[in-house]
MIPA-220172 format. One line per 3 residues: their letters; for each residue x, y, z of N, C-alpha, C. Coordinates in Angstrom, 1 decimal. Layout:
a = X Y Z X Y Z X Y Z ~ ...
***
This chain:
mtr = 20.0 -15.0 -14.9 20.1 -14.5 -13.6 19.1 -15.2 -12.7 ~ 19.5 -15.7 -11.6 18.5 -16.2 -10.6 18.1 -15.1 -9.7 ~ 16.8 -14.7 -9.8 16.4 -13.5 -9.1 16.0 -13.9 -7.7
ppl = 16.3 -13.1 -6.7 16.0 -13.4 -5.3 14.5 -13.3 -5.1 ~ 14.0 -14.1 -4.2 12.5 -14.0 -3.9 12.2 -12.6 -3.3 ~ 11.0 -12.2 -3.6 10.5 -10.9 -3.2 10.5 -10.7 -1.7
eqp = 10.3 -11.9 -1.0 10.3 -11.8 0.5 11.7 -11.6 1.1 ~ 12.7 -11.7 0.3 14.1 -11.4 0.8 14.6 -10.2 0.0 ~ 14.3 -9.0 0.4 14.6 -7.8 -0.4 16.1 -7.6 -0.5
vlr = 16.5 -7.2 -1.7 17.9 -6.7 -1.9 17.8 -5.2 -1.9 ~ 18.4 -4.7 -0.8 18.4 -3.3 -0.5 19.8 -2.8 -0.3 ~ 20.2 -1.7 -1.0 21.5 -1.1 -0.8 21.4 0.4 -0.6
hsp = 22.3 0.9 0.3 22.4 2.3 0.6 23.6 2.9 -0.1 ~ 23.4 4.0 -0.8 24.5 4.8 -1.4 24.6 6.1 -0.7 ~ 25.6 6.2 0.3 25.5 7.4 1.2 25.9 8.7 0.5
ssg = 25.4 9.8 1.1 25.7 11.1 0.7 27.2 11.3 0.8 ~ 27.8 12.1 -0.2 29.2 12.4 -0.2 29.5 13.7 0.5 ~ 28.5 14.4 1.0 28.7 15.7 1.6 27.6 16.7 1.2
ags = 27.9 18.0 1.4 26.9 19.0 1.1 26.4 18.9 -0.3 ~ 25.0 19.0 -0.4 24.4 19.0 -1.7 24.2 17.6 -2.3 ~ 24.6 16.5 -1.6 24.6 15.2 -2.1 23.6 14.4 -1.3
pdv = 22.6 13.7 -2.0 21.6 12.9 -1.3 22.1 11.5 -0.8 ~ 21.4 11.1 0.2 21.4 9.6 0.5 20.5 9.0 -0.5 ~ 20.9 7.8 -1.0 20.0 7.1 -1.9 20.0 5.6 -1.5
wgi = 18.8 5.1 -1.4 18.5 3.7 -1.2 17.9 3.1 -2.4 ~ 18.3 1.9 -2.8 17.7 1.2 -3.9 17.1 -0.1 -3.4 ~ 15.9 -0.5 -3.8 15.3 -1.7 -3.4 14.9 -2.5 -4.7
yep = 15.5 -3.6 -4.9 15.3 -4.4 -6.1 13.9 -5.1 -6.1 ~ 13.2 -5.1 -7.2 11.9 -5.7 -7.3 12.1 -6.9 -8.3 ~ 12.2 -8.1 -7.9 12.7 -9.2 -8.7 11.8 -9.6 -9.8
dtg = 10.5 -9.5 -9.7 9.5 -10.0 -10.7 9.8 -9.3 -12.1 ~ 10.1 -8.0 -12.0 10.3 -7.2 -13.3 11.7 -6.6 -13.4 ~ 12.6 -7.0 -12.5 14.0 -6.4 -12.5 14.0 -5.0 -12.3
siq = 13.0 -4.4 -11.7 12.9 -2.9 -11.5 13.7 -2.5 -10.2 ~ 14.1 -1.3 -10.2 14.7 -0.7 -9.0 13.9 0.4 -8.5 ~ 13.5 0.4 -7.2 12.7 1.5 -6.6 13.7 2.3 -5.7
yvc = 13.6 3.6 -5.8 14.5 4.5 -5.1 13.9 5.4 -4.1 ~ 14.7 5.6 -3.1 14.5 6.6 -2.1 15.6 7.6 -2.1 ~ 15.4 8.9 -2.4 16.4 9.9 -2.5 16.1 10.9 -1.4
adp = 17.0 11.1 -0.4 16.8 11.8 0.8 17.8 12.8 1.1 ~ 17.4 13.9 1.7 18.3 15.0 2.2 18.8 14.5 3.6 ~ 20.1 14.3 3.8 20.6 13.8 5.1 20.3 14.7 6.3
esr = 20.2 16.0 6.0 20.0 17.0 7.1 18.5 17.1 7.5 ~ 17.6 17.3 6.6 16.2 17.5 6.9 15.4 16.2 7.0 ~ 16.0 15.1 6.4 15.3 13.8 6.4 14.1 13.8 5.4
qaa = 14.0 14.8 4.6 12.9 14.9 3.6 13.4 13.9 2.5 ~ 12.4 13.3 1.8 12.7 12.3 0.8 11.7 12.3 -0.4 ~ 12.3 11.9 -1.5 11.4 11.6 -2.7 11.5 10.1 -3.0
lid = 10.3 9.5 -3.3 10.2 8.1 -3.7 10.1 8.1 -5.2 ~ 10.9 7.3 -5.9 11.0 7.3 -7.3 10.8 5.9 -7.9 ~ 9.8 5.8 -8.8 9.5 4.6 -9.6 9.2 3.4 -8.7
vvl = 8.4 3.6 -7.7 8.0 2.5 -6.8 6.9 1.6 -7.5 ~ 7.0 0.3 -7.2 6.2 -0.7 -7.9 5.0 -1.2 -7.1 ~ 3.9 -1.3 -7.8 2.7 -2.0 -7.3 2.7 -3.3 -8.0
nld = 2.8 -4.4 -7.2 3.0 -5.7 -7.8 1.8 -6.2 -8.5 ~ 2.0 -6.8 -9.7 0.9 -7.4 -10.5 1.3 -8.8 -10.8 ~ 0.5 -9.8 -10.4 0.8 -11.2 -10.8 0.0 -11.5 -12.1
pkh = 0.7 -11.6 -13.2 0.0 -11.9 -14.5 -0.5 -13.3 -14.6 ~ -0.2 -14.2 -13.7 -0.8 -15.5 -13.7 -2.2 -15.5 -13.2 ~ -2.5 -14.7 -12.2 -3.8 -14.6 -11.5 -4.4 -13.3 -11.6
wrl = -3.7 -12.3 -12.2 -4.3 -10.9 -12.3 -4.7 -10.4 -11.0 ~ -3.8 -10.4 -10.0 -4.0 -9.8 -8.7 -2.9 -8.8 -8.4 ~ -3.3 -7.8 -7.8 -2.4 -6.7 -7.3 -2.0 -6.9 -5.9
str = -0.8 -6.5 -5.5 -0.4 -6.5 -4.1 0.6 -5.3 -3.9 ~ 0.8 -5.0 -2.6 1.6 -3.9 -2.2 2.9 -4.3 -1.6 ~ 3.4 -5.5 -1.9 4.5 -6.1 -1.2 5.8 -5.2 -1.4
smd = 6.0 -4.8 -2.7 7.2 -4.0 -2.9 7.1 -2.6 -2.4 ~ 5.9 -2.0 -2.6 5.7 -0.7 -2.0 5.8 -0.7 -0.5 ~ 5.4 -1.7 0.1 5.5 -1.8 1.6 7.0 -1.9 2.0
qvl = 7.8 -2.5 1.2 9.2 -2.5 1.5 9.8 -1.1 1.5 ~ 9.4 -0.3 0.6 9.8 1.1 0.5 9.3 1.9 1.7 ~ 8.1 1.7 2.1 7.5 2.4 3.2 8.1 2.0 4.5
dlv = 8.5 0.7 4.6 9.2 0.2 5.8 10.5 0.9 5.9 ~ 11.2 1.1 4.8 12.5 1.7 4.9 12.4 3.2 5.3 ~ 11.3 3.9 4.7 11.1 5.3 5.1 10.9 5.4 6.6
ere = 10.1 4.5 7.2 9.8 4.5 8.6 11.1 4.2 9.4 ~ 11.8 3.2 8.9 13.0 2.8 9.7 14.1 3.9 9.7 ~ 14.2 4.7 8.6 15.2 5.7 8.5 14.6 7.1 9.0
rla = 13.4 7.1 9.4 12.7 8.3 10.0 12.8 9.4 8.9 ~ 12.3 9.0 7.7 12.2 10.0 6.7 10.8 10.5 6.5 ~ 10.7 11.7 6.0 9.4 12.3 5.6 9.3 12.4 4.1
vcw = 8.3 11.8 3.5 8.2 11.8 2.1 7.6 13.1 1.6 ~ 8.3 13.8 0.7 7.8 15.1 0.2 7.4 15.0 -1.3 ~ 7.8 14.0 -2.0 7.5 13.8 -3.4 7.3 12.3 -3.7
vld = 6.4 12.0 -4.6 6.3 10.7 -5.2 6.5 10.9 -6.7 ~ 7.6 10.4 -7.2 7.9 10.7 -8.6 8.0 9.4 -9.5 ~ 7.6 9.6 -10.7 7.9 8.5 -11.7 8.6 9.2 -12.9
thp = 9.5 8.3 -13.5 10.3 8.8 -14.6 9.6 8.7 -15.9 ~ 8.6 7.9 -16.0 7.8 7.7 -17.2 6.6 6.7 -16.9 ~ 5.7 6.6 -17.8 4.6 5.6 -17.6 5.2 4.2 -17.9
had = 5.5 3.4 -17.0 6.2 2.2 -17.1 5.4 1.1 -17.9 ~ 6.1 0.4 -18.7 5.5 -0.7 -19.5 5.6 -2.0 -18.8 ~ 6.5 -2.2 -17.9 6.8 -3.5 -17.3 6.2 -3.7 -15.9
hvm = 5.9 -2.6 -15.3 5.3 -2.7 -13.9 4.2 -1.6 -13.7 ~ 3.4 -1.9 -12.7 2.3 -0.9 -12.3 2.9 0.0 -11.3 ~ 2.7 1.3 -11.5 3.3 2.3 -10.6 2.4 2.4 -9.4
asa = 3.1 2.6 -8.2 2.4 2.6 -6.9 2.1 4.1 -6.5 ~ 2.2 5.0 -7.4 2.1 6.4 -7.1 0.8 6.8 -6.3 ~ -0.3 6.4 -6.9 -1.6 6.8 -6.2 -1.7 6.3 -4.8
rlk = -1.3 5.0 -4.6 -1.3 4.4 -3.3 -0.3 5.1 -2.4 ~ 0.8 5.4 -2.9 1.8 6.1 -2.1 1.3 7.5 -1.6 ~ 0.6 8.2 -2.5 0.1 9.5 -2.1 -1.0 9.3 -1.0
aat = -1.8 8.2 -1.1 -2.8 8.0 -0.1 -2.1 7.6 1.3 ~ -1.0 6.9 1.2 -0.3 6.5 2.4 0.5 7.6 3.1 ~ 1.1 8.5 2.2 2.0 9.5 2.8 1.5 10.9 2.7
gap = 0.6 11.2 1.9 0.1 12.6 1.6 1.0 13.4 0.7 ~ 2.0 12.8 0.2 3.0 13.5 -0.7 2.4 13.7 -2.1 ~ 2.7 14.8 -2.8 2.2 14.9 -4.1 2.9 14.0 -5.1
tai = 2.2 13.7 -6.2 2.8 12.9 -7.3 3.2 13.8 -8.5 ~ 4.2 13.3 -9.2 4.7 14.1 -10.4 5.3 13.1 -11.4 ~ 5.3 13.6 -12.7 5.8 12.9 -13.8 6.1 13.9 -14.9
gak = 6.9 13.6 -15.9 7.1 14.5 -17.0 5.9 14.9 -17.7 ~ 5.9 16.2 -18.2 4.7 16.8 -18.8 4.3 16.1 -20.1 ~ 5.3 15.5 -20.8 5.0 14.8 -22.1 4.2 13.6 -21.9
vre = 3.8 13.2 -20.7 2.9 12.1 -20.4 1.6 12.3 -21.2 ~ 1.2 13.6 -21.4 0.0 13.9 -22.1 0.1 13.3 -23.5 ~ 1.2 13.4 -24.2 1.4 12.9 -25.5 1.4 11.4 -25.5
iaa = 2.0 10.8 -24.5 2.0 9.3 -24.4 0.6 8.8 -24.2 ~ -0.1 9.5 -23.4 -1.5 9.1 -23.2 -2.3 9.2 -24.5 ~ -2.1 10.2 -25.3 -2.8 10.3 -26.6 -2.5 9.1 -27.5
iwe = -1.3 8.6 -27.5 -0.9 7.5 -28.3 -1.7 6.2 -27.8 ~ -1.7 6.0 -26.5 -2.3 4.8 -26.0 -3.8 4.9 -26.0 ~ -4.4 6.0 -25.9 -5.9 6.1 -26.1 -6.3 5.6 -27.4
tiy = -5.5 5.8 -28.5 -5.8 5.3 -29.8 -5.6 3.8 -29.8 ~ -4.5 3.3 -29.3 -4.2 1.9 -29.3 -5.3 1.1 -28.6 ~ -5.7 1.6 -27.4 -6.8 0.9 -26.7 -8.2 1.2 -27.2
nlp = -8.3 2.2 -28.1 -9.6 2.7 -28.5 -10.4 3.2 -27.3 ~ -9.8 4.0 -26.5 -10.4 4.6 -25.3 -10.3 6.1 -25.3 ~ -11.0 6.7 -26.3 -10.8 8.2 -26.3 -11.3 8.9 -25.1
gaf = -10.4 9.8 -24.6 -10.7 10.5 -23.4 -10.5 9.8 -22.1 ~ -9.9 8.5 -22.2 -9.8 7.7 -21.0 -8.8 8.2 -20.0 ~ -7.7 8.9 -20.5 -6.6 9.3 -19.7 -6.5 10.8 -19.6
ape = -6.4 11.3 -18.3 -6.3 12.7 -18.1 -5.1 13.0 -17.1 ~ -3.9 12.9 -17.5 -2.7 13.0 -16.6 -2.8 14.2 -15.7 ~ -3.3 15.3 -16.3 -3.3 16.6 -15.5 -4.2 16.4 -14.2
ndf = -5.1 15.5 -14.3 -6.0 15.2 -13.1 -5.4 14.1 -12.2 ~ -4.7 13.2 -12.8 -4.2 12.0 -12.0 -2.9 12.2 -11.4 ~ -2.1 13.2 -11.8 -0.8 13.6 -11.2 -1.0 15.0 -10.6
drl = -0.3 15.3 -9.5 -0.3 16.6 -9.0 0.5 17.6 -9.7 ~ 1.6 17.1 -10.3 2.5 18.0 -11.1 2.9 17.3 -12.4 ~ 2.8 18.0 -13.5 3.4 17.5 -14.8 4.6 18.4 -15.0
lep = 5.8 17.8 -15.0 7.1 18.5 -14.9 7.6 18.8 -16.3 ~ 8.0 20.1 -16.5 8.7 20.5 -17.7 10.2 20.4 -17.6 ~ 10.9 20.2 -18.7 12.3 20.1 -18.6 12.9 21.4 -17.9
ger = 13.9 21.2 -17.0 14.5 22.3 -16.3 13.8 22.7 -15.0 ~ 12.6 22.2 -14.8 11.9 22.5 -13.5 12.8 21.9 -12.4 ~ 12.6 22.6 -11.2 13.3 22.1 -10.0 12.4 21.9 -8.9
lsi = 12.7 20.8 -8.1 11.9 20.4 -7.0 12.8 20.5 -5.7 ~ 12.2 20.8 -4.6 12.9 20.9 -3.4 12.7 19.6 -2.6 ~ 13.8 19.0 -2.1 13.8 17.9 -1.2 14.5 18.3 0.0
gnl = 13.8 18.9 1.0 14.5 19.5 2.1 15.4 20.6 1.6 ~ 16.7 20.5 1.9 17.7 21.5 1.5 18.3 21.2 0.2 ~ 17.9 20.1 -0.4 18.4 19.7 -1.7 17.5 20.2 -2.9
emr = 18.1 20.3 -4.0 17.3 20.7 -5.2 17.5 19.6 -6.3 ~ 16.3 19.2 -6.8 16.3 18.2 -7.9 15.9 18.8 -9.2 ~ 16.7 18.6 -10.2 16.4 19.1 -11.6 15.8 18.1 -12.5
vml = 14.9 18.5 -13.3 14.2 17.6 -14.3 14.9 17.7 -15.6 ~ 15.3 16.6 -16.1 16.0 16.6 -17.5 15.1 15.7 -18.4 ~ 14.7 16.2 -19.5 14.0 15.4 -20.5 14.9 14.4 -21.1
spg = 14.6 13.1 -21.1 15.4 12.1 -21.7 14.6 11.1 -22.5 ~ 14.1 11.6 -23.7 13.2 10.7 -24.5 14.1 9.6 -25.2 ~ 13.3 8.7 -25.7 13.9 7.6 -26.5 13.3 6.3 -26.1
htl = 13.3 5.9 -24.8 12.6 4.7 -24.4 11.1 5.0 -24.5 ~ 10.7 6.2 -24.0 9.4 6.7 -24.4 9.6 8.2 -24.8 ~ 8.6 8.8 -25.4 8.8 10.2 -25.9 8.8 11.2 -24.7
gsv = 8.5 10.8 -23.5 8.4 11.7 -22.4 9.2 11.3 -21.2 ~ 10.1 10.4 -21.3 10.9 10.0 -20.1 11.7 11.2 -19.6 ~ 11.8 11.2 -18.2 12.7 12.2 -17.6 13.7 11.6 -16.7
tyv = 14.8 12.3 -16.6 15.9 11.9 -15.6 15.8 13.0 -14.5 ~ 15.9 12.5 -13.2 15.9 13.4 -12.1 17.4 13.5 -11.6 ~ 17.9 14.7 -11.5 19.3 15.0 -11.1 19.2 15.7 -9.8
cgd = 19.8 15.1 -8.8 19.8 15.7 -7.4 21.3 15.7 -6.9 ~ 21.9 16.8 -6.9 23.3 16.9 -6.5 24.2 15.9 -7.4 ~ 24.9 15.0 -6.8 25.7 14.1 -7.5 25.0 12.7 -7.8
aaf = 23.7 12.8 -7.8 22.9 11.6 -8.1 22.0 11.9 -9.3 ~ 21.9 10.9 -10.2 20.9 11.0 -11.3 20.2 9.7 -11.5 ~ 18.9 9.8 -11.6 18.0 8.6 -11.7 17.6 8.6 -13.2
thd = 18.2 7.6 -13.9 18.3 7.7 -15.4 17.3 6.7 -16.0 ~ 16.4 6.1 -15.2 15.3 5.3 -15.7 15.7 4.3 -16.8 ~ 14.9 4.1 -17.8 15.2 3.1 -18.9 16.0 3.8 -20.0
tlm = 17.1 4.3 -19.7 18.1 4.7 -20.8 19.3 3.8 -20.8 ~ 20.0 3.9 -19.7 21.2 3.0 -19.5 20.8 1.8 -18.7 ~ 21.5 0.7 -18.9 21.6 -0.4 -18.0 22.9 -0.3 -17.3
qpd = 23.3 -1.3 -16.5 24.6 -1.3 -15.9 25.7 -1.4 -17.0 ~ 26.9 -0.9 -16.7 27.9 -0.9 -17.8 28.1 -2.3 -18.5 ~ 27.9 -3.4 -17.7 28.1 -4.7 -18.3 26.9 -5.2 -19.1
agt = 25.8 -4.4 -19.1 24.6 -4.8 -19.8 24.2 -3.8 -20.9 ~ 24.7 -2.6 -20.9 24.6 -1.7 -22.0 23.5 -0.6 -21.9 ~ 22.5 -0.7 -22.7 21.4 0.3 -22.8 20.0 -0.3 -22.9
ara = 19.0 0.5 -22.8 17.6 0.0 -22.8 17.0 0.1 -24.1 ~ 15.8 -0.6 -24.3 15.1 -0.7 -25.5 14.4 0.6 -25.9 ~ 14.1 0.8 -27.2 13.5 2.0 -27.6 12.4 1.7 -28.7
dfp = 11.7 0.6 -28.6 10.8 0.1 -29.6 9.4 0.2 -29.2 ~ 9.0 0.7 -28.1 7.6 0.9 -27.7 7.0 2.1 -28.5 ~ 5.7 2.1 -28.6 5.1 3.3 -29.3 5.5 4.6 -28.8
ggd = 6.0 5.5 -29.6 6.6 6.8 -29.2 8.1 6.7 -28.9 ~ 8.6 5.5 -28.8 10.1 5.4 -28.6 10.9 5.6 -29.9 ~ 12.2 5.9 -29.7 13.0 6.3 -30.8 14.5 6.1 -30.4
aar = 15.2 5.2 -31.1 16.5 4.9 -30.8 17.5 6.1 -30.9 ~ 17.3 6.9 -32.0 18.1 8.1 -32.2 18.0 9.1 -31.0 ~ 16.7 9.3 -30.6 16.5 10.2 -29.4 17.1 9.6 -28.1
lwd = 17.0 8.2 -28.0 17.6 7.6 -26.9 19.1 7.8 -26.9 ~ 19.8 7.7 -28.0 21.2 8.0 -28.1 21.5 9.4 -27.6 ~ 20.8 10.4 -28.1 21.0 11.8 -27.7 20.8 11.9 -26.2
siq = 19.8 11.3 -25.6 19.5 11.4 -24.2 20.7 10.8 -23.4 ~ 21.2 9.7 -23.8 22.3 9.0 -23.1 23.5 9.9 -23.2 ~ 23.7 10.6 -24.3 24.9 11.5 -24.4 24.8 12.7 -23.4
qil = 23.5 13.2 -23.2 23.3 14.2 -22.3 23.6 13.7 -20.9 ~ 23.2 12.5 -20.5 23.4 12.0 -19.2 24.9 11.8 -19.0 ~ 25.6 11.3 -20.0 27.1 11.0 -19.9 27.9 12.3 -19.9
alp = 27.2 13.5 -20.2 27.9 14.8 -20.1 27.9 15.3 -18.7 ~ 27.2 14.7 -17.8 27.2 15.1 -16.4 28.6 14.9 -15.8 ~ 28.9 15.6 -14.6 30.2 15.4 -14.1 30.6 13.9 -13.9
pdt = 31.9 13.6 -14.1 32.3 12.2 -14.1 31.9 11.4 -12.8 ~ 31.9 12.1 -11.6 31.6 11.4 -10.4 30.1 11.3 -10.1 ~ 29.3 11.8 -11.0 27.8 11.6 -10.8 27.4 10.2 -10.7
rlf = 26.7 9.8 -9.6 26.2 8.5 -9.5 24.9 8.3 -10.4 ~ 25.0 7.3 -11.2 23.9 7.0 -12.1 23.1 5.8 -11.6 ~ 21.8 6.0 -11.4 21.0 4.9 -10.8 20.0 4.5 -11.9
vgh = 20.1 3.3 -12.4 19.4 2.8 -13.6 18.0 2.3 -13.1 ~ 17.1 2.1 -14.1 15.8 1.7 -13.8 15.6 0.2 -13.6 ~ 16.5 -0.6 -14.3 16.3 -2.1 -14.3 17.7 -2.7 -14.3
dyg = 17.7 -4.0 -13.8 18.8 -4.8 -14.0 18.3 -6.3 -14.1 ~ 18.8 -7.0 -15.1 18.5 -8.4 -15.3 19.7 -9.3 -15.2 ~ 20.8 -8.8 -14.7 22.0 -9.6 -14.6 22.6 -9.8 -16.0
tde = 23.6 -10.6 -16.1 24.3 -11.0 -17.3 24.7 -12.5 -17.2 ~ 25.2 -13.0 -18.3 25.7 -14.4 -18.3 26.8 -14.6 -17.2 ~ 27.5 -13.5 -16.9 28.6 -13.6 -16.0 28.3 -13.1 -14.6
ree = 27.2 -12.5 -14.4 26.8 -11.9 -13.1 25.4 -12.3 -12.7 ~ 25.3 -12.7 -11.5 24.1 -13.2 -10.9 23.4 -12.1 -10.1 ~ 24.1 -11.4 -9.2 23.5 -10.5 -8.3 23.1 -9.2 -9.0
prw = 21.9 -8.6 -8.6 21.5 -7.4 -9.2 22.4 -6.2 -8.8 ~ 22.6 -5.3 -9.7 23.3 -4.0 -9.5 22.6 -2.9 -10.2 ~ 22.7 -1.7 -9.7 22.0 -0.6 -10.3 22.7 0.8 -10.1
egt = 23.9 0.8 -9.6 24.6 2.1 -9.5 26.0 2.0 -10.2 ~ 26.3 3.1 -10.9 27.6 3.3 -11.5 27.8 4.8 -11.7 ~ 29.0 5.2 -11.9 29.3 6.6 -12.2 29.3 6.9 -13.7
vae = 29.2 8.2 -14.0 29.4 8.6 -15.4 30.7 8.2 -15.9 ~ 31.7 8.3 -15.1 33.1 7.9 -15.6 33.1 6.4 -15.9 ~ 32.5 5.6 -15.0 32.5 4.1 -15.3 31.7 3.8 -16.6
hrd = 30.6 4.5 -16.8 29.9 4.2 -18.0 30.6 4.6 -19.3 ~ 31.3 5.8 -19.2 32.0 6.3 -20.3 33.2 5.4 -20.6 ~ 33.8 4.8 -19.6 34.9 3.9 -19.7 34.6 2.5 -20.2
rni = 33.5 1.9 -19.7 33.3 0.5 -20.0 31.8 0.1 -20.3 ~ 30.9 1.0 -20.5 29.6 0.6 -20.9 29.7 -0.2 -22.2 ~ 29.2 -1.4 -22.3 29.4 -2.2 -23.5 28.8 -1.7 -24.7
hvr = 27.8 -0.8 -24.6 27.1 -0.2 -25.8 27.6 1.2 -26.1 ~ 27.9 2.1 -25.1 28.0 3.5 -25.4 29.3 4.1 -24.7 ~ 30.3 3.3 -24.4 31.5 3.9 -23.9 32.1 4.9 -24.9
dgt = 33.0 5.7 -24.4 33.6 6.7 -25.2 34.2 6.1 -26.5 ~ 34.0 6.7 -27.6 34.5 6.2 -28.9 33.5 5.4 -29.6 ~ 32.3 5.1 -29.0 31.3 4.3 -29.7 30.7 5.2 -30.9
dre = 30.6 4.5 -32.0 30.0 5.2 -33.2 28.5 5.2 -33.1 ~ 27.9 6.3 -33.3 26.4 6.5 -33.2 25.7 5.6 -34.1 ~ 26.1 5.6 -35.4 25.3 4.8 -36.4 25.4 3.3 -36.1
ewl = 26.6 2.9 -35.7 26.8 1.4 -35.3 25.9 1.1 -34.2 ~ 25.8 1.9 -33.2 25.0 1.7 -32.0 23.5 1.6 -32.4 ~ 23.1 2.6 -33.3 21.7 2.6 -33.7 21.3 1.3 -34.4
gkr = 22.2 0.8 -35.2 21.9 -0.5 -35.9 21.8 -1.6 -35.0 ~ 22.7 -1.7 -34.0 22.7 -2.8 -33.0 21.4 -2.7 -32.1 ~ 21.1 -1.5 -31.7 20.0 -1.3 -30.8 18.7 -1.7 -31.5
kar = 18.5 -1.2 -32.7 17.3 -1.6 -33.5 17.2 -3.1 -33.7 ~ 18.3 -3.7 -34.1 18.3 -5.1 -34.4 18.0 -5.9 -33.1 ~ 18.5 -5.5 -32.0 18.2 -6.1 -30.7 16.8 -6.0 -30.3
det = 16.2 -4.8 -30.5 14.9 -4.5 -30.1 13.9 -5.4 -30.9 ~ 14.2 -5.7 -32.1 13.3 -6.5 -32.9 13.2 -7.9 -32.4 ~ 14.1 -8.3 -31.6 14.0 -9.7 -31.0 13.3 -9.8 -29.7
lal = 12.9 -8.6 -29.1 12.4 -8.6 -27.8 10.9 -8.7 -27.8 ~ 10.4 -9.5 -26.9 8.9 -9.7 -26.7 8.4 -8.5 -25.8 ~ 7.1 -8.3 -25.9 6.5 -7.3 -25.0 6.6 -7.7 -23.6
pdr = 6.8 -6.8 -22.6 6.7 -7.2 -21.2 5.4 -7.8 -20.9 ~ 5.3 -8.8 -20.1 4.1 -9.5 -19.9 3.0 -8.7 -19.1 ~ 3.4 -7.6 -18.5 2.4 -6.8 -17.8 2.1 -5.5 -18.6
mla = 2.7 -5.3 -19.7 2.6 -4.0 -20.4 1.2 -3.5 -20.7 ~ 0.4 -4.4 -21.4 -0.9 -3.9 -21.8 -1.9 -3.7 -20.7 ~ -1.6 -4.3 -19.5 -2.4 -4.0 -18.3 -1.8 -2.8 -17.6
alq = -0.5 -2.8 -17.5 0.1 -1.8 -16.6 -0.2 -0.4 -17.2 ~ -0.1 -0.2 -18.5 -0.2 1.2 -19.0 -1.6 1.8 -18.8 ~ -2.6 0.9 -18.8 -4.0 1.4 -18.5 -4.1 2.0 -17.1
inl = -3.3 1.5 -16.2 -3.3 1.9 -14.8 -2.3 3.1 -14.7 ~ -1.1 3.0 -15.2 -0.1 4.0 -15.1 -0.4 5.3 -15.7 ~ -1.2 5.3 -16.8 -1.6 6.5 -17.5 -2.7 7.2 -16.7
rgg = -3.2 6.5 -15.7 -4.1 7.1 -14.7 -3.4 7.4 -13.4 ~ -2.1 7.5 -13.4 -1.3 7.8 -12.2 -1.3 6.7 -11.2 ~ -1.5 5.5 -11.6 -1.5 4.4 -10.7 -2.9 4.0 -10.2
rlp = -4.0 4.7 -10.7 -5.3 4.4 -10.4 -5.9 3.3 -11.3 ~ -6.8 2.5 -10.8 -7.5 1.6 -11.6 -8.6 2.2 -12.5 ~ -9.0 1.6 -13.6 -10.1 2.2 -14.3 -11.3 2.2 -13.4
pae = -12.3 3.0 -13.7 -13.5 3.1 -12.9 -14.2 1.8 -12.8 ~ -14.7 1.5 -11.6 -15.4 0.2 -11.3 -16.7 0.2 -12.1 ~ -17.0 -1.0 -12.6 -18.3 -1.2 -13.3 -19.4 -1.5 -12.3
edg = -20.6 -1.8 -12.9 -21.8 -1.9 -12.0 -21.7 -3.0 -11.0 ~ -20.8 -4.0 -11.2 -20.6 -5.1 -10.2 -19.6 -4.7 -9.2 ~ -19.0 -3.5 -9.2 -18.0 -3.1 -8.3 -16.6 -3.5 -8.6
rhy = -16.4 -4.2 -9.7 -15.1 -4.7 -10.1 -14.4 -3.8 -11.2 ~ -13.1 -3.8 -11.3 -12.4 -3.1 -12.3 -11.9 -4.0 -13.4 ~ -12.0 -3.5 -14.6 -11.7 -4.3 -15.8 -10.7 -3.6 -16.7
lkl = -9.9 -4.4 -17.4 -8.9 -3.8 -18.3 -9.2 -4.3 -19.7 ~ -8.8 -3.5 -20.7 -9.1 -3.7 -22.1 -7.8 -4.1 -22.8 ~ -7.8 -5.1 -23.6 -6.5 -5.6 -24.3 -6.8 -5.6 -25.8
pld = -5.9 -4.9 -26.6 -6.1 -4.9 -28.0 -5.5 -6.1 -28.6 ~ -6.3 -6.9 -29.4 -5.8 -8.1 -30.0 -5.2 -7.8 -31.4 ~ -4.1 -8.5 -31.7 -3.5 -8.5 -33.0 -2.9 -7.1 -33.3
rf = -2.5 -6.4 -32.2 -2.0 -5.0 -32.4 -0.5 -5.0 -32.4 ~ 0.2 -5.9 -31.7 1.6 -6.0 -31.6 2.2 -7.3 -32.1
***
């Protein structure tokens, strides 16, 4: 897939279908194939920002706000008021913009409550005991079944482990933000081989998602294109996935899928930003404390993966 340059944003609007249905905008982030979402109540113009990216250049180890700024530009253009800054999990492939979005908008940040367990795993990997305190770095740690208000709309939190042990799906009316579980129907499903990940749990999470009403719009976390498709896509319905998702359409055998998923995951390299990104993401998008020279430093475990 030839990815479009960051300076030429790929942005699409999925309009509300009526009462209880949100307006959804997706903005593609080409460096990591991530999709950033704005989920808004058409009546009140209140909005939640989901999985917004803080850009990290791994060639020069510099951060920038170019993708986040595209989201904020859309918010301003559509005259929206941000009421939540949400992440579906501590991302391995990109740095989350949550802390900077809170500073820019004043909106509270939230993530699934099992981030505490993810943090404990990575404190051991980095040999940084006590380094991460999600209860301090996020305003809300969300339990399964909790509900958030976005103006007149209600968003439900669904635990969807597998990619990580604490990933959550946000369901708002006829829209579900499914993070790194499903890919597009022509691309299949996401990996489950990171520490705390589990392919069997990912299968169960996907089946829960595919049990939502058939016309539910599913918004995936990533798209990398396919050999036959160049342009990025990120929206499909439950019915479309059940009919033609190449990995998990109706009639797929669980054990056969598990074997293929695990074999595929064994061939995948670590995301190039992972070991840096998680030290920031498990702090809610904040950098590690500055050292005596005023600069921030990251720690990388050698020979661990």
